C-alpha positions in Angstrom: 17.1 -20.6 -38.8 20.6 -19.5 -37.5 19.9 -16.0 -38.4 16.7 -16.0 -36.5 18.4 -17.5 -33.5 21.1 -14.9 -33.5 18.5 -12.1 -33.8 16.7 -13.4 -30.7 19.9 -13.7 -28.7 20.8 -10.1 -29.6 17.3 -8.9 -28.7 17.4 -10.7 -25.3 20.8 -9.2 -24.6 19.6 -5.7 -25.5 16.5 -6.0 -23.4 18.4 -7.1 -20.4 21.0 -4.4 -20.9 18.1 -1.7 -21.2 16.7 -2.8 -17.7 17.7 -0.7 -14.7 20.7 -1.9 -12.7 20.7 -4.3 -9.7 20.2 -8.0 -9.3 21.0 -10.3 -6.3 24.3 -12.1 -6.0 25.1 -14.9 -3.5 21.4 -15.4 -2.5 19.6 -18.4 -1.3 16.1 -19.5 -2.5 13.0 -18.3 -0.7 9.3 -18.2 -1.3 6.6 -15.5 -1.7 4.9 -16.8 1.5 8.0 -15.7 3.4 8.0 -12.3 1.8 4.4 -11.6 0.5 5.1 -7.9 -0.1 7.3 -8.6 -3.0 6.3 -7.2 -6.4 8.0 -7.9 -9.8 7.8 -5.2 -12.5 7.4 -7.1 -15.8 8.3 -5.3 -19.0 7.1 -6.3 -22.5 9.3 -5.6 -25.5 6.9 -5.8 -28.4 9.7 -6.6 -30.7 10.8 -9.4 -30.4 7.7 -10.0 -28.1 9.6 -10.9 -24.9 8.9 -10.3 -21.2 11.5 -9.6 -18.7 11.5 -8.8 -14.9 12.8 -5.2 -15.1 12.9 -4.1 -11.5 11.5 -4.8 -8.1 9.0 -3.2 -5.7 7.4 -3.6 -2.3 3.7 -3.6 -1.7 2.9 -0.8 0.9 -0.9 -0.8 0.6 -3.6 -2.4 -1.5 -3.3 0.4 -4.0 0.5 1.2 -4.0 3.9 -0.3 -4.7 7.2 1.4 -3.7 10.2 1.3 -5.9 12.9 3.5 -7.4 12.3 6.4 -9.7 15.2 5.0 -11.9 13.0 1.9 -12.6 11.1 4.0 -15.1 14.1 5.4 -17.1 13.3 4.9 -20.8 10.2 2.9 -20.0 6.7 3.0 -21.6 4.2 2.5 -18.8 1.8 0.9 -21.3 4.3 -2.0 -21.6 4.8 -2.5 -17.9 2.7 -4.5 -15.4 3.3 -5.7 -11.8 3.2 -9.4 -10.7 2.4 -10.0 -7.0 1.7 -13.2 -5.1 4.2 -15.5 -6.9 7.7 -16.8 -6.1 8.3 -16.9 -9.8 8.7 -13.4 -11.4 7.4 -14.5 -14.8 4.4 -16.7 -14.0 1.7 -17.3 -11.4 0.2 -14.9 -8.9 -1.7 -11.8 -10.0 -0.8 -9.3 -12.7 -1.8 -5.7 -12.1 -1.5 -2.7 -14.4 0.0 0.7 -13.5 -2.4 3.7 -13.2 0.2 6.3 -12.4 3.8 6.8 -11.1 4.8 9.7 -8.8 8.6 10.1 -8.6 10.1 12.1 -5.8 10.5 15.7 -6.9 14.2 15.7 -5.8 15.0 12.8 -7.9 18.2 13.1 -10.0 19.4 10.3 -12.3 23.1 11.1 -12.3 24.6 11.3 -9.8 21.7 9.3 -8.3 19.7 11.1 -5.6 16.1 11.0 -4.3 15.7 7.7 -6.1 12.2 6.7 -4.9 8.8 6.5 -6.5 5.2 5.6 -5.5 3.3 3.4 -8.0 -0.5 3.7 -8.1 -2.0 0.4 -9.2 -4.8 0.2 -11.8 -6.9 -1.9 -9.4 -6.6 -2.8 -5.8 -4.9 -6.0 -4.6 -6.3 -8.0 -1.7 -4.5 -9.5 1.2 -3.9 -13.2 1.3 -1.3 -15.8 2.4 1.0 -14.7 -0.5 0.0 -11.1 -0.9 0.6 -8.6 2.0 2.1 -5.2 2.8 5.5 -4.3 4.3 5.6 -1.7 7.1 7.5 1.6 6.7 9.8 3.0 9.4 8.7 6.2 11.2 10.3 9.3 9.8 13.9 9.8 11.1 14.1 6.2 12.3 17.2 4.7 10.7 19.0 1.5 11.4 22.5 1.4 13.0 25.8 0.4 11.4 26.9 -3.2 11.7 23.3 -4.6 11.5 22.6 -7.8 9.6 19.8 -7.0 7.1 18.1 -8.8 4.2 17.8 -8.1 0.6 15.0 -9.9 -1.3 14.8 -10.0 -5.0 14.9 -11.9 -8.3 17.6 -12.1 -11.0 21.1 -12.6 -12.1 23.8 -14.0 -9.8 26.5 -12.6 -12.0 26.9 -10.0 -14.7 27.3 -12.7 -17.3 24.7 -15.1 -15.9 21.2 -15.8 -17.2 18.2 -14.1 -15.7 16.8 -16.2 -12.8 13.1 -16.2 -12.2 12.7 -17.5 -8.5 12.8 -15.3 -5.4 16.1 -15.2 -3.4 17.3 -13.5 -0.2 20.7 -12.5 0.9 22.0 -11.2 4.3 24.2 -8.2 4.2 25.5 -5.7 6.9 25.1 -2.0 7.1 28.2 0.1 7.1 29.1 3.6 8.1 28.5 6.3 5.5 32.1 7.5 5.9 33.3 4.1 4.7 30.8 4.1 1.8 31.9 7.6 0.8 35.6 6.6 0.8 34.8 3.6 -1.5 33.1 5.8 -4.1 35.5 8.7 -3.7 36.5 8.6 -7.4 33.1 7.6 -8.7 30.2 9.6 -9.9 28.0 8.5 -6.9 26.5 10.7 -4.2 26.6 9.3 -0.7 24.4 11.4 1.5 22.4 11.0 4.8 19.5 9.9 2.6 21.0 6.6 1.7 22.0 3.3 3.5 25.2 1.3 2.4 25.7 -2.4 2.9 28.5 -4.9 2.3 29.1 -8.6 2.5 31.7 -10.8 0.9 30.6 -12.0 -2.5 27.0 -10.9 -1.9 24.8 -8.1 -2.9 22.9 -6.7 -5.9 23.7 -6.8 -9.6 22.1 -5.9 -12.9 18.2 -5.6 -13.0 16.8 -5.4 -9.4 16.5 -1.6 -9.0 14.0 -1.2 -6.1 14.9 -4.5 -4.3 13.9 -4.1 -0.6 16.3 -4.0 2.3 14.5 -5.1 5.4 15.1 -5.6 9.1 12.5 -7.2 11.4 10.0 -7.1 8.5 10.3 -3.3 8.2 11.4 -1.7 4.9 14.4 0.5 5.6 15.9 0.7 2.0 15.4 0.1 -1.7 18.3 -0.8 -4.0 19.5 2.3 -5.9 23.2 2.1 -6.9 25.8 -0.7 -7.2 29.1 -1.1 -8.9 30.5 -4.5 -9.8 28.1 -7.3 -8.8 28.8 -8.6 -5.3 32.0 -6.5 -5.1 33.9 -6.5 -1.8 35.4 -3.1 -2.8 32.2 -1.2 -3.5 29.2 -1.3 -1.1 25.6 -1.5 -2.3 23.6 1.8 -2.0 20.0 1.9 -1.0 17.6 4.8 -0.8 16.8 5.4 2.9 13.1 5.0 3.4 12.7 6.9 6.7 14.0 10.0 4.9 10.9 9.8 2.7 8.2 8.3 5.0 6.3 11.6 5.3 6.5 12.1 1.6 5.2 8.6 0.9 2.3 9.1 3.2 1.4 12.4 1.6 1.5 11.0 -1.9 -0.7 7.9 -1.1 -3.3 10.1 0.6 -4.1 11.3 -2.9 -5.8 8.0 -3.5 -9.5 8.7 -2.8 -10.9 5.3 -1.8 -12.5 5.8 1.5 -10.5 2.8 2.7 -7.7 2.6 5.2 -6.2 -0.1 2.9 -5.0 2.8 0.7 -2.6 4.1 3.3 0.8 2.6 4.1 1.4 1.2 7.7 4.1 2.7 9.9 6.0 0.4 12.1 6.2 0.8 15.9 9.9 0.7 16.3 
């Protein structure tokens, strides 16, 4: 019995370690009704038959979810599904399969760049009180430095903590790219005009929430891409800047031949 217990503990540790980076630190509980565009990527490890919330996405149409390209590193799509419409990442709501994933052609894993992907759902999801889309910013419409923004996600509050299942949100502030570049000067991290950096004392992302949305006024301006040391004051969190990819996202989603406007993302009027 002890041997079986130890094997399960080791398996759970390895599964969590294999998941892409980023989970929320210093967050407060929220509900799916507040953020109905949230999507949890659930990964099944056949041995030892466990399910984990691997990364996070945002619903951008009835047929598409937006997340990071890094989410799929080492993943078998046959073992991955998406849960929508639930505050809890591991139960409730609706589970949807993945038909296809289109990663940005400029994606580089290390040092991370172009970290964005459009996920094509195996079947459409329908709008309700707890399932809805998030608007994208117009191309070239970024947010200013010093702006309070929200990260929404599931997951660990610390690198040693257990995986949490319920949705949380945290407020962080955007910072100048020059400050972000200075923080990562001696790290293998590329800080370019195609990212947004945020910082807040003892708050931010941690292990497992790659793709967590950064929103302002209900518009998706970033998705979590890179972090170093959970909730670190020294290292900002780095997000893929969505407005740099708005035109690419629209082009990719147009490949969904449904005859329905619900297959296209909505662009905010900002």
